N, C-alpha and C positions, 0 to 999 in steps of 0.2 A: 863219849865226848860228842857234843853237837858241833857241827861245822857250818860256818857261814862262808860262802865262796863267791868270789868275783873274778872273772877272767877279764882283765882290763887292757889286754894287749892291743885291742882295736879301738879303745876309747880315747878321746882327746881330753886334755886338761881343761877344766878342773873336775870333770865328771868322776874319774877314779877316786879322787880325794873326797869329794862330796858323798859318794856312795859308801866309801870306807868308813866315814864318820858315822853314818847311819848304822852300819854293822857293829862298830865298836861300842855304840850305846846299848846294843842288845846283849853284849857279852856278860857271862857270869863265870863262876869257878868251874863249870862243867861244859864250857864251850870255847871255841877258838875261831879266829877269822883267818881265812886263807885267800891270799890275793896273788894272782898271776899277772905280771906286768912286763912290759918290754924294756923297762929301765928301773933302776932302784929309786923308789919313791921317798926321797929324803924328807919332805915335809911330813909325810905319814909316820915315818920312823921317829922323827923329832917329837911328834905328838904322842906316840906310844911311850917314848922315853919320859916326857913331861908327866905323863899319868902313871908312871911306874909300872908299866905293863911288861909282861914277859914277851919277847919277840925275837925272831930271827929273820935275817935277810940273806938269801942264798941265790947266787947266780949259777944256774945250771949250764947254760950255754949262751951264746950271743943272743941278745934280745929276749931272754927268758929268765925272769926273776921270780922267785918264790918268796913271799912274805907271809909269815904266820905270826899271829898276835893273840895273846890270851892274858886275862888277869891272873890266872893260876900260875904261880911261880914254881909249883912243884912238878909240872909236866915238862917232858922233853919234847919240844915242838918238832925237832928233827924227825921224829918217828912218823910224823904225818905227811912229810914231803912226798909228793907223787910226781916222779920225773916224767917229762914230756919230750925231751930231746932223745934222738937216737944216736 
């Protein structure tokens, strides 16, 4: 699986959403998008839902959210989570 990755924890709105949209347009059945964010990106999740994409949103610890998105409904995105909190 090809991974597109963005660590948006230090980026200000609307940059994470703008960059995320660019990555989402690149996705195919053999790829996924991985976003690290300091909060849950509700607009991005709504967009993924509207486009019927497979996604998960996981809060690992305070200010660390993992968001994974793929058009492939058959993959378990949880297997790709890479924890960063200690």
